[in-house]
C-alpha positions as CSV (number, residue, x, y, z in Angstrom):
1,M,-1.4,-33.3,-19.0
2,K,-2.8,-30.6,-16.8
3,A,-4.5,-27.6,-18.6
4,L,-2.9,-24.2,-18.0
5,Q,-5.0,-22.0,-15.8
6,A,-5.2,-18.2,-16.5
7,P,-3.0,-16.1,-14.2
8,L,-4.5,-14.9,-11.1
9,I,-6.0,-11.4,-11.5
10,H,-4.4,-10.0,-8.4
11,H,-1.0,-10.4,-10.0
12,M,-1.9,-7.6,-12.3
13,A,-2.0,-5.3,-9.3
14,R,1.4,-6.4,-8.1
15,G,0.2,-7.2,-4.6
16,R,-1.9,-4.1,-4.2
17,L,-5.4,-5.4,-4.8
18,Y,-7.8,-5.3,-1.8
19,R,-11.4,-6.1,-0.9
20,A,-13.4,-4.5,1.9
21,I,-16.9,-4.6,3.1
22,V,-18.5,-1.2,3.5
23,S,-21.6,-0.8,5.6
24,L,-23.2,2.5,4.5
25,P,-24.3,5.0,7.2
26,A,-28.1,5.4,7.4
27,A,-27.9,8.7,5.4
28,L,-26.5,6.8,2.4
29,C,-28.8,3.8,2.5
30,P,-31.7,3.3,0.1
31,R,-35.0,4.2,1.7
32,D,-36.2,0.7,1.9
33,E,-32.9,-0.7,3.3
34,P,-31.8,0.5,6.7
35,L,-28.7,-1.7,6.4
36,H,-26.9,-1.6,3.0
37,E,-23.5,-3.2,2.6
38,R,-21.2,-3.0,-0.4
39,V,-18.2,-5.1,-1.5
40,V,-15.5,-2.8,-2.6
41,F,-12.4,-3.8,-4.6
42,F,-9.6,-1.3,-5.0
43,D,-6.0,-1.1,-6.0
44,G,-4.2,0.7,-3.1
45,P,-0.9,1.1,-1.3
46,R,0.7,-1.6,0.8
47,E,0.8,0.8,3.7
48,N,-2.5,1.9,5.3
49,P,-4.9,0.6,2.7
50,G,-7.8,1.4,5.0
51,E,-6.9,5.1,5.2
52,Y,-6.5,5.1,1.4
53,L,-10.0,3.6,1.0
54,E,-11.5,6.1,3.3
55,T,-10.1,8.9,1.1
56,L,-11.0,7.1,-2.1
57,L,-14.6,6.6,-1.1
58,G,-14.9,10.2,0.2
59,H,-14.0,11.5,-3.2
60,A,-16.0,8.9,-5.2
61,W,-19.2,9.2,-3.1
62,H,-18.8,12.8,-2.1
63,V,-19.2,12.1,1.7
64,D,-17.0,12.5,4.7
65,T,-15.5,9.1,5.3
66,L,-12.9,10.1,7.9
67,G,-12.8,7.4,10.6
68,W,-15.0,4.9,8.8
69,C,-12.5,2.1,9.5
70,A,-12.3,2.9,13.2
71,D,-16.1,3.3,13.4
72,G,-16.7,-0.1,11.7
73,Y,-18.2,1.1,8.5
74,I,-15.3,-0.4,6.6
75,Y,-14.4,-3.9,7.8
76,N,-13.0,-7.2,6.6
77,L,-10.3,-5.4,4.6
78,Q,-8.1,-8.1,3.1
79,S,-5.5,-8.3,0.4
80,A,-6.3,-10.4,-2.7
81,A,-3.5,-12.7,-1.8
82,S,-5.1,-13.6,1.6
83,L,-8.6,-13.9,0.0
84,I,-7.1,-16.5,-2.5
85,E,-5.3,-18.3,0.3
86,E,-8.4,-18.6,2.5
87,G,-11.0,-19.2,-0.2
88,M,-12.9,-22.4,-1.0
89,S,-13.5,-22.1,-4.8
90,D,-11.7,-24.4,-7.2
91,D,-10.8,-21.3,-9.3
92,G,-8.3,-19.1,-7.5
93,N,-9.7,-16.0,-9.2
94,A,-13.3,-16.8,-8.1
95,R,-12.0,-16.8,-4.5
96,L,-11.7,-13.0,-4.7
97,L,-15.5,-12.8,-4.9
98,E,-16.4,-15.2,-2.1
99,T,-18.3,-13.6,0.8
100,G,-19.3,-16.8,2.8
101,W,-19.7,-20.5,2.9
102,G,-22.5,-22.8,3.9
103,G,-26.3,-22.6,4.1
104,D,-28.3,-22.8,0.9
105,A,-25.2,-22.7,-1.3
106,P,-21.8,-24.1,-0.5
107,I,-20.1,-20.9,-1.5
108,H,-21.7,-17.4,-1.5
109,Y,-20.3,-14.8,-3.9
110,A,-20.6,-11.0,-3.9
111,D,-23.8,-9.6,-5.4
112,P,-22.9,-7.7,-8.6
113,A,-25.4,-5.0,-7.8
114,R,-23.6,-4.3,-4.5
115,T,-20.0,-4.5,-5.8
116,D,-17.8,-1.6,-6.6
117,F,-14.4,-1.6,-8.4
118,F,-11.8,1.1,-8.1
119,M,-8.7,0.2,-10.1
120,A,-7.1,0.4,-13.5
121,P,-9.6,-0.2,-16.4
122,V,-7.9,-3.4,-17.6
123,M,-8.1,-5.0,-14.1
124,Q,-11.6,-3.7,-13.6
125,A,-12.7,-5.3,-16.9
126,R,-11.1,-8.7,-15.9
127,L,-12.9,-8.6,-12.5
128,R,-16.2,-7.7,-14.0
129,E,-15.9,-10.5,-16.5
130,L,-15.0,-13.0,-13.8
131,H,-17.9,-11.7,-11.7
132,A,-20.3,-12.3,-14.6
133,Q,-18.9,-15.9,-15.1
134,V,-19.2,-16.8,-11.4
135,C,-22.7,-15.4,-11.2
136,K,-23.8,-17.2,-14.4
137,S,-22.5,-20.6,-13.0
138,T,-23.8,-20.1,-9.5
139,P,-27.6,-20.1,-9.0
140,G,-28.9,-17.5,-6.6
141,T,-26.0,-15.1,-7.0
């Protein structure tokens, strides 16, 4: 008999969980890092999630983020459902954290030190717990 798997985290957001990569402008980068990217998860609207994320980051980081999507600072914005469909991990939830495949590790996951979560506390806790489990079981993450 097949063991029951935990429900996918994105179902908690009712189809409104997204992930984007945010490349910080030079003024926001750490001194020793001219290129600094962050993986950002957020619970947003189904319509115009990029515009929503620009506003959200503007408030959270206290910077002008108007036009970041158009300027390429925010890219690879995808819904959790599409990340799960396209992912490679055996665990559907872990697919949310994938950032690449191949090279020194078959699957690369988001670096916890460069990952931000903007959503309800219960969903944030589940994603952080998942992130810790994935990193613990994946060397080099």
